[in-house]
N, C-alpha and C positions, 0 to 999 in steps of 0.2 A: 740182683736186678732181673726183673722178668722179661723173658723173650715172647715177640709174638710176629706169626706173619701173618701179613694182610694181602689181603689179594684186591686189586684198586686197576680198574680201565681207566687207565689215563695217558695221555700222550705229554709226550716232553720234548726237548731238543735233545739232541742226539751226541752220542759217544759209538760211532758206527762205522760199518760198511755198507756200503750200497749201491744199487741197481739203478736209480733214480733218486733225484734229492727232491723233485715236487713227490708230495704223496697227499692220499687223502684221509685226512684225521677223524672220519668221522664215525669210524669203528673203532675198537681196541681190544688187544687179548687182554685176558685175566694177568696181572701182575703181582710178581712177588715180593713182599717188605718182611724183613727183618726189621722189629722195633723193638725199643727198649721202653723202660716204664715211664709212663706219664712225666712230660715236662714238671706237673706241679708239684710231683714228688721229688722229682731231682732239686726243685727249688729249695724245698723243705729239707732235703738233705743236704744242701748245699750249704744253709743258716747252719745246719747243726756241726758242719764240718769246719764252718769259719770261712767258708770259700765263696760268700754270698756277693762278695766285690764284683766277683765274675759277670756277675748277672747285671750289674749296672752300665756296663760297656759293651760294644760289639763285640760278641764270640767270633772269633775266626772261623770261617766255614771249613769243613773237613777238604784236605790239599787230594789230588789226584796227583801223586809222585810219581807216576809213571803208567803211560799206556803205549801199548806196543801191540800191534796188529801186523801179523804176517801171513800172506796169502801164497798158498802153493798152485799153482796152475800147472796140470797135466792133461795132454789130450783135451784142450779147452773147457777143463772141468777144474773149478776152483774150491780149494777147501782152504778157509778163512778162520783164523784165530785171534779172538781180541781178548787181549788180558789189560785189567785195570785193576790199580792197585790205589788204595786210598788210605789216607791217615788221618786221624782224629787229633789234634795237638791241644784240643782244650779240657777241661775238667770235668764237662758233660757231654751227654751222648747225643750225638748231632745226627741229623738225617741227611744223607746223600744220595745219589741216583746213577744206577747202571742202567743207560738206556740205548738200545739199539733198534735202527729201522734197516732190515733187511732187503735185499733187492726181493722183486715181485714174487720171483719163481724160487727162490732160495728155500732149503730146509735144515732148520737146526737139529744138529746130529747130536749134539753134547751140550751140556751146562753144568759148570761146577762153581759152588759158593766156598771160599774157605774164611770161616771166620773162628776167632779165638783159637786159631791152632788145627782145627776140623776141618775136613773138607766134607760138602755137601754135595754129593752128585745125585743127576737126573735119570729117570726112567722114561721110555716111551711107551705107551699102553693104549688100548683102544681106549677114545673118548670116554664112553658110560665106565668101562673098568678104571681108568685113570681116576675119575668123579668117585666111583665107589671107595678107592685107596683112601683118597683124600678125606674122604666123610669119615670113615672108621679110623683115620689117626686123629680126626680131631676129636671122636667120641671118647678115646683112650688118652687124649691129652696129649698128644705128640703133634709138634710143631711140624707145619706141613704145607708145601705150596703145591698147586695144580694150574699147570703153564700150557696154554694151548693156543694154537692157532685159528684167526677168525676164517671163517668158511669163506666170505668174499675178501677178504682184506689182511692177508697172513704176513703182512711185512713188520710187526713191532712185537718189541719184547723190551718189558722194562722190571727193574727194581731197584725197589726203595730200601734202604738199609740205613737204619741208625746204629752209627757205631760208636761203642763204649769210649768213656774218657781215654784219651792217651793209647790208643788200641789201633789196629790196622784191620782190614778185610781185603781179599782179592778175588776177582770175577773174572771166570773163565767162560768164553762164548764160542762155540765152533758150529759154523755153518758152512753149506755146500751149494754149488750152482754151476750151471752149464752155461759157458757164456755164450750170447749170442751173435753172429756176425752182422752188424749193420754197419752201410757205408764202408763197405771191404775193409771192415777192422774190428777186431774183437777190445771190448772196453771193460775195464776194471775201474770201480769208482769206489774209492775209500772217501765215506764221509766223515768229517771230525769236528765234535763241537762239545769240547769239555768243559765250555764256560768258564775257562780260568787257564793262563800260562801254565804250560807241565814242563818241569823241569825236565825228565826223560820221555820225551815223545817220540817215537819211531815207527815209521811204515815200512815194511820188506817185502817185497811180490818176487817170488820166483816162478821163471817161467821154463818149462822142457817140454818140447814138443817132438812129434817122430818125424818131422819135415821142418826143415831150413825157415828160420824166421826172417819174413821180408821187412820187416820194421820194427822197432820197438821206439817208444817216445811218452814222454811225461808232460804233458801241455799245460798250460797256465793254470792256477788253481781255480777253480769255479767257485763262485759267490753269491751265499743266500737262495732263497726257493727260486729266485728268478733268473730264468735263463738269459747270459749278457755276452757280448763279444768278449773274445780273450783279450786280456791286458798282459801285457810284458811283464809289469811291475809284478805280475802274480806269478811268475816264474818259479816254480818249485824249486829250482835248481837242485833237481834229484841226481842224484849218483847212479848213472847206467851201466851198467859191466855187462860185457857181452862173453859169456864163458865158454862158449863154441857157436858154430853155425846153427844149431838149435835151441840154445839155451841163454838165458839173463837173467841177470838179478839188478832190480832196482830197490833202492834206500833213500827213503825221504826223512831226513832227520834235523829238522829244524829246533835250535835253541830259543831261549824265551825271547830273546831279542827279536829274531825273526820272525816269531809266533806273532808279537806285539806290531812289528813292521808290517805283515801281512793283513794282520786285522785293520790296520789303519788304511791301507790300501784298498780294503774291500766297504770301508765307511762305518766300521763296526767299533766299538770299545776295545781301547788296546787292554784294559785290563781284563776284559772276558776271555783273552787270549785267540787262538785261530778257531775259526768258525768256517768251514767252506770242504771243498771235494778236491782231494788228490785222486788224480786219474791217471790210469796207465793204457796205453794203446798199443796193439801189438797187430801185426797179421803175419801170414805163414804164407811161403812159395808153393803154387797151386799147378798139377798138371790139367792139361788141356782137356782131357777126357772126364772120365765120370766120378772125379774125386779121388778120395782114398778111403779104403777100409782098412779099421784095424781089427784084429782077430788073435784074441789068446785065453785059454783055459775054455773054452766053447763060447765065449761072449763076442760079441761082433758089434761096431760101431761103425756107420757109414757116412761122412760127411762130403758133401756136394753142394761145390760153389765154383761154377766153371766160369773162368774170366773170358774177358772179350766176345761177347756174344753180342750180338746187333739188337736194340731193343723192339719189341713189337711195336706196332701203332695200336693207339688205344684210343679210345670213347668215352669220355669220362663224364659222368651226369652227376652235378653238384647239386645235392638235395639239401636245400639250406634254411631252417628255421628263422622267420622273422615274425615272429609271435610277440605277444606284447613284453613278455619275459626279457626278451633281448633288449628292449630298449636300452640306450645308455652306452656305458663302457663296451659292451658283448657285440653291440652292432656294428661299431666303429673299429673295433679289433679284427672283425669279421673282415669288414672292407678290406683293412690292410692287409690283412693273410692272402685275401684272393687276389690282391692286385699282384703280389709276389708269386702266388701261384700261375696265376695265368700266364705271365710273363715265362715260364718255367716249362709250359707246354711245347711241343716239339711241333716243327712244321707239317708234319703226316698226322697229326695228331685231330681230333675230332673232341667237341665238348658241347655240353648244355648247361643251362644255368633255371633250375626249377627251383623257387622258391614257395614254402608253405605255413599257412596260418589257419585260418578259417579253412581256405580251399588252396589249392595247389595251382600254381601260376607256372606256367613254360614259359621264359623270357626271352622273345626272338630279338636279334642284333636289329631287325629293320623296324623295329620300334611296337609292332605287334606281339600279342600274347596269346596263349591258351589257357583257358581257365578250366579247372576239374572241379565240379561241385558236388562229385559223389555219381555212382548210378553205374549206368554200363561203359565201361571203358572203349569197348569196341563202336559206338556210336561217335566217339572223338575222332576227327582228322587230326592227325599227328603231324608234327613238322620233325624233319631228321635233325640232328646234331649239325653244328657249324662245324666246318673246317679253321685250321688255326692258319690264320692269315694276320699280318699287324695292323690292318684296318679292322678286323675282327676282335682282336685284342684290345683295340682302342675302344670299340664301342663296348664290346664287354665290359672293361673297368668304369665305364660311364654306367652302363646300368647296375651296377653293383653299388657304386657311389650314391645311387638314389635309394636303395634299401632305406626302407621304414617299417619299425617294428609296432606291429598290433595285431590285436585278434587273438583267438586261440590256437592250439598246437594240434595238427589232423597228421599223427605220421601214419597211420593206415593208409589211408588215399594216398598220399605222398609217395610211399614206396611203392605202392600198387601202380600206379602211374608210371614211375620211373621205370618198372619192371616191363609193364607194357610196351612203352616206347623200346626197351631192348629185345622183347621179345619179337614185333613187328619188325626189327632192321635185321634180326639176327639171322633170320632165314637165309639172308646174302653170307654165303662163306666168304665173300671178299671185304666183309664190316671189321673194321678193328676190332681188338680186345674191350670188350666194355665192363666198366668200372664204375662201383656207385659209390659217392663219398656221401654220406648222411651224416648232419650235423644238427643236433639239437639242445636245447639247455633245460627243457623239462620233462613232463609226463604228457600222454596222449589226453586229450581235455576234451575235443570233437572228433565226430565220427565214430569209427569203432576203438573204442577204448579198453578193450578186455585185451589183456598182455597177451596170453595163450593164443587167443583166436588170430592176433595180428602176426604173432611168429609163425604159426602154422600155415597161414593162408600166404604169407610173403615166401616161404620156403616152397610151398605147393606151386606156386607160380613163376620159380626163378628156373625156367625150363633149360638156359643155356650155362647153369651153373656160373652166374655172373658173381663176382665176388665184391660183398656189399661191407663195407668199411664203417663202422659208425663211431662218431665223436660225440659223447658228453661232455657237455660245456657247463661247469659249474656246479655248484653243491646239490642244485634238485633236478638236476638229470637223472633219469632212471636207468644205472650203469647196468642192472641185470636185466634188463629187457633188453638193453642195446647189446650185452656181451652175448647173449644168447642168440640174437638176431644175426651176428656176424660170424658166432660160430658156426650155426648151421647153415650160412649162405656164404661158406667158402672163404670168410675174411676173419679180420678181429677188430676188436673196439680198443678205442683210446681215450682216457678222461685227459680234459683239457682244462686247465687248473685256472681258474679266476685271478687275474693278476695282470701287472703291467708287461708279462712278457707272454700273454693268450694270443698275439699272434705270430710271435715267433715258434709257439709249440704246434701250431696250426700248420706254420709253413713245415715245421721240420718233420710231422707226421706224413706230409703230402709228398717231400723228397723221398722218403722210405719206399712209396709204391709209384715212383715217378715214371719207372722206368720198368716195365713188362720184360723179360727175355726169351721167356717161354711157358709155353701152357700145354695142359692134359700130360704130367710128368709121372711116370709109373717106374717103380724099383722093382725088379725081378729077381727072386733067389732061387738058389737049389730048393729042392723039395724038402729036404731036410731039415731046412731052418726051420724054428718054431719060437713061439711068442716073440713073432716079430712086430714092431709098432707099425704107423700108419705107412703106406708104399704107395698113395696114388695124391697128386697133389694139383689142383686145378691151374695155379698160377705159381709164376716164381720171378722175384724181381731183383734186377742189379743189385750187389752191395750184400746180398742175402746168402744165407746158406740153408738146405734141408738136409737134416738129419733123422736117421733109420737105426735101430740097434734092435740086436735079436741073439738067439743062441743056434750052438751047432751041437751035434752031439758028438763031432770030432773038431779036432782044431784047423782045418782046413777046408778050402772050398773044390768041391770035385768039379764045378762048373763056376766061372767067375760070375756075380752078380752082372747085370746089364740096368741100363736107365734108356727109357726110349721118352720121347718129347715132342712137341710141335715148336718149331722154332721162326724167326724171322725168315730163315732161307728154307724152309721146311722141314719135315721128318728128319730127327736125328737120332741114331742109336750108340750109346757110349759105354765103354766100358770101365772100371775102377780100378786102380793099383792096391793090391794087399800088402801091407805093412804091419809091423809090430810095435805095438805101442809102449810107451814110455814106463808106464805102470799098470796096475792091474785095472780092467776096464768092468768089473763086475759091480760095484757102486755106482758108476758111471749109468750102467745098462738098467739098473733098478731106478736112480733118479730119472731117467726120460720114460721108463715104463709108467712109473706113477703119474709124470706131469700128462702124459697121454691118457692114462685111466681116470684121472681127473676131470680131465676135456669132455672125453666120451661122456661121463655121468652127469657134467652139467649139462649136456644137449640131448640125452636120453629121453624118448618118449614113453617107456615102459617101466613102471616101478619095479616089477621084479628085474627086468633089465640092469635099471639103475641099481639095486642092491647086490645084484651079484658084481658089477662092476668097482663099487663100492668097497666088498670083500677082498677083492682081488688088490685092490690098493692098499688096503691096512692090512693084509697080509705080508706082502713087501716094506711097508712101511716098518711093521712091527720088526720084521727080521733085521732091517737095516737101521734100526734106530732113527729113524726120522719123524721131526713133527712135519705133522701135514693136517690139510683140512679134516682129515678122519682118523686122526691121532693124537694123542697128548702128551703132555711131558709132566711128569710128578715127582717133588721133592719131598721126602718124609726125614727128619731127623729125631729119632729117639731121644727122648728129654724128661727132664723131672715133670712132675705131674701138675705143676704150678704154673706152666705154661699158656700163654692166652693167645687164642687164636683169632683173628677178626676177619668178617667176610664182607664183601660189597658186591652185588650182582654185576653183572655186564649189562649193558644198555637191552631195553626192552625187546629190541629187534634182535639180538645175539640169541641164537639158537644153542647154545653150547651149555649155559646154567642158567637155572631157573631159581633164582634167589630175591628177599625182598630189595629195596633200592636203600633199606635201612642200612647200619651198621650194625653189627651183632657180633657181641661178644661171650663168647663160648668159657668158661672157667670151672676147668676141673675140679673136685675135691676128691677126697678119699672113698666118699660113697655115691654121690650124686653130682650131677651136672647141671648149671643153672645159667640161665641165659637172659640178658639183659642187653637193651638199647640203648646205644650210645652215640655218638659223634666227635670226631676231633675237633680238637678246641682252634678256635679260629683268633688270629692277630688282628686285631681290629685298626682300621685306617681312620688316624683321625686329623691328618692334615694333608695337603696336597702334595706337599714337599716329601711325604712320607711314600705316598704313590708313586712319585716321579723316581725314587729310589726302588721301588719295588719292580717300575716297569719303566725301565730309563729312555726308552723311544717316545714315550709321550711328551719329554721334555722339551725333544724337539717339533711338535706340532700343536701345544697347547699355549694356546695364547689367550687373556683376560678370562679364563675359564672355559674357553672353546675349544675341541680337540677337533682336528680338521684330519681326515683320513682321505684316500680317494674315492670313497663311495659316499662321503657327507661329512656335516659338521654337528657333532655332538657337544652337548654341555655337560660340565662337571661342577656339581654341588656335594661336599663332603657331608654336609649336614642333613641333605636329604637320605631320606631311608625308603628302601625298597617296598612294593607290594609285597603282600604275600601268595598273590592267588595268579601270578601272571605266567601260564605255562610258556615253554618255548621246545622246537621240535628236537634240537642235538646238543648235547654238552659235548666239551674236551673228551668226556670218559664214555661217550656213547649213550645211546637212550635220551628218554626224554627229562625235562629239567626245568626251574623256575627263572624267569627273567629277572636278573638282578643287576642295579647299579655296578659299576665296574668296583667301587670300592668297597660293596658288600660280600663281593665274592673272594676275600682275599686270599682263599686255599689256591685260587686257581692262579694268580698275578705270574708266579712264576713261569708259567708254561706260555704266557702271551709273550713270546719273546720278540714276535716285530709285529707290524699293523696288519698283515696279512692274515695269521693267524686270530688277531682280533676280530679282523673284518669276518671271518669264518663263523664266528660265534655271536657276532652282535646280533642282538635284539633289541624292541623297540619297548622305551617307556618316555613318551611325551619328550622325544627328541633329548633325552640324555645319554651317556655313555653307558650302555649295560651289555651284558654278555648272558650266553644261558651258562646257567651256574648249577651243578651236581647237588641234586635234592640231598636234605638232610633227613627226611620222611619219604614214605612211598607216595608215590603220584597214584591218586586213583583216577580211571580214566571209564 
C-alpha cells in the first residue's frame, strides 16, 4: 500500500485540551494526513481477495480505544500531553481524525505519531526553513508534513490518518501554557469530544505550587459552544486528592455508561459519547504585599495579585455599534447584556452611553442627546458622564431598550469623540478612572476608514492612557484592527461569538474589568536584572494577576524588587517575598518572553524594529522547540520512492504557504517527478435520510423539507444541483470557496457538528440550505 501525507486546512470537532471552548474557525493551520491507497483500489483488491461483501454493509469506523490527557501544573505553568490510541478493526483502510484546539496562547512543543510500529517525531524550524525542508523532502519522494501555527489564530492542530486494515496508530501531542488568574482563580479546561464512547478515557491533572493551595475543585462539565449555567447533573464526580498543602491530584475517569449519561444530560446523542469540557479550578494563598518572586538558576518570575484592595471609582464610556448589521439577534443580545452590566455598576461610578452608526450620539438620561457628525470636536458642548443611581440605572435601561439598528459604521469618529470626552474631564485629578468599552460587529464604512490612520490618531489622542477594550461581535468584525487598537491603548480585545449565549459572553467580559484596584503600576528590579519583560502597567483589576520575568547573573537579589502604584487609598509601595520554585523556571521564562515579544511585534510601528523583535522571538522559540507564529513544525519520514504527497493550500489570506487551491499529487519515479491535478472523491448524497445520518442535528429542525435555524428557514431539495459560479468569502478550510447546496458538499458534512457551525459558513442560494464549500479548482479573482 502507498502512504501519503495530505496537508489540508480543515476544522473539526475536538479531542483536546482548551482554554476557551468558543473559537473562531475562519482560519486554520496546515493539517497533516497519513493516507492509504484510494478507496477504488481498496474495493478492487477486496474483490480479488473475496472480501467484497464487507463493502455491502456499514463498515465499523475506527475506534479510539484509549484517550488519556495528563496535565502537570507547576508555578502556574501547565504542560499537557494528549495520547490518543486508535484501532481499525475493518478489513479496509479507514480515515480517523486527531484534532486539538489549543488554548489561545499555548505553544505546541512536541508531536509524535506512531504508525506501523515506528515513531515519527516533529522538529521546530523557522517558518521559511521548515517549508524548504518540506519541499525538498517532497522532491526526494519522502513522506513529509509541515505543521504551522496561524499568525492570527494559532489554536488548531489536526491530523487525518487512514489506518491500514486491522492495525493501530497512536498520537502524542504536548503543549505548554501559563495559566492566567481570572476571577481570583486559575482555570485549566480539558475539552473532550471523541465523537464516540471510549473504553479507556482518563484525564489526570497534577498541581504543585510553591505556596499553599487555597482551593481546588472540578465544577460541572460544560456543554457545547454556548456558555450555560452549571448543572448538578453534569457533576464530573472527579476524584480530588490533596497530597499536601501545596499539591493536589485530580482524576476524571468516566466509564462508557457515564459518558453516555453525560451526553444525554447535555442533549447530545448518547452514541457520540462525551462532548464537553472538564474543568479544574484552583487558587493559592497570597501575601498582602508585593506578591511572590520565584528565583532559581538565574531566572526569576514575579506573580503579583494582591488581595483585599478597595476598588477605584471608574467612569465607563460604553461606545456601542448600532449600525444596520446589528439588526436582529445582535442588538437584542446587546440590550440584554447591557441591562446586566448597568446593574453591576457601583454607586461611586460614572457612565456614558454613546451609540454610533453614520454619526456619533451621546445619549443623555434626561432624554436629550449630543450628536457628532465629524469636524472639530472642540466646537462641541460636551456633557459629563452620569453618576450611578437607581434612577439613572432605570433610565439607562430604558434608553438601551430603545436602541434601533440602522446606518453605517463610523469607528473613527466614535472613538475620537469618546477620547475627547475623557480628555476634557481628566484634567480634574478627582475624576474617576476612565475606561472605554468599544463594541462593533463590522468594519469602518463611513468617516475615516483607513485602519492605520484610525489606530494612529486614536493612540495619539489618548492623552491620559485610557484603557480601550475592543469587542469584536460576530464573524464580520475586523478583529485585527480592534486587537491593535486595544494593544496600543492599554487594553485588550475579545471576540464575542454569535450564538444564544452572546449576551452572557458580553456580561462575562465586563465582569473581568468591572473592579479596577490600582493604576500606574511599576515594578522595579536591581540594576543587574536583564531581559526583563514589561514592568509598567496602566491599570489592574480585581481577581487578575500581573506577571514579570527576567534573568539575573546570580541566584539572589542584592536588593529586593519593589512595586509602586496608585490605589483607592493613595500611593502604595510593596515588597514581594522571594521563594524557591517547585520546578525549573527556564521554559516558563522563555514562554512569557516570547508572548511579550509577539505582542510588541504586533503593535510595532517600525518595520526594522518589528523584524528585530521577530528574530528575538524566533531565536527563543527554536531553542525551546515551541511552535509559535514565527516558527513551524516539520515532520519528515524517510521511505520508499513510491510514496505520494498531496498538498492543499491554506486560505488566500493565510501568509504561511502560497500554493494553488487545487490538490496537487506529486508521484516520484526513478528518474523524474510528474505532477497531476486530482481531487478527493465525494460520496454523493442521494436522499434526505442519508443527509440526516451524516448530519444528525438536521433531523431535529427539518420539517416538510424546510430547515429552521436561529438565523432563518432554508429549503432542502436533494435533487437540485448547485450553480458553479457563486463564490463565498470563507470556507471551513479558510479562504474563498463556492456556495453549494448542503447536499452538494458531502466532504464537509462531518464537520458541521452543530447548527452554529453551519450558520458560520451558511451562504445564500435562493433560500436553500447552502454552505461555503472548499473549491476543487483555483478561484480566479
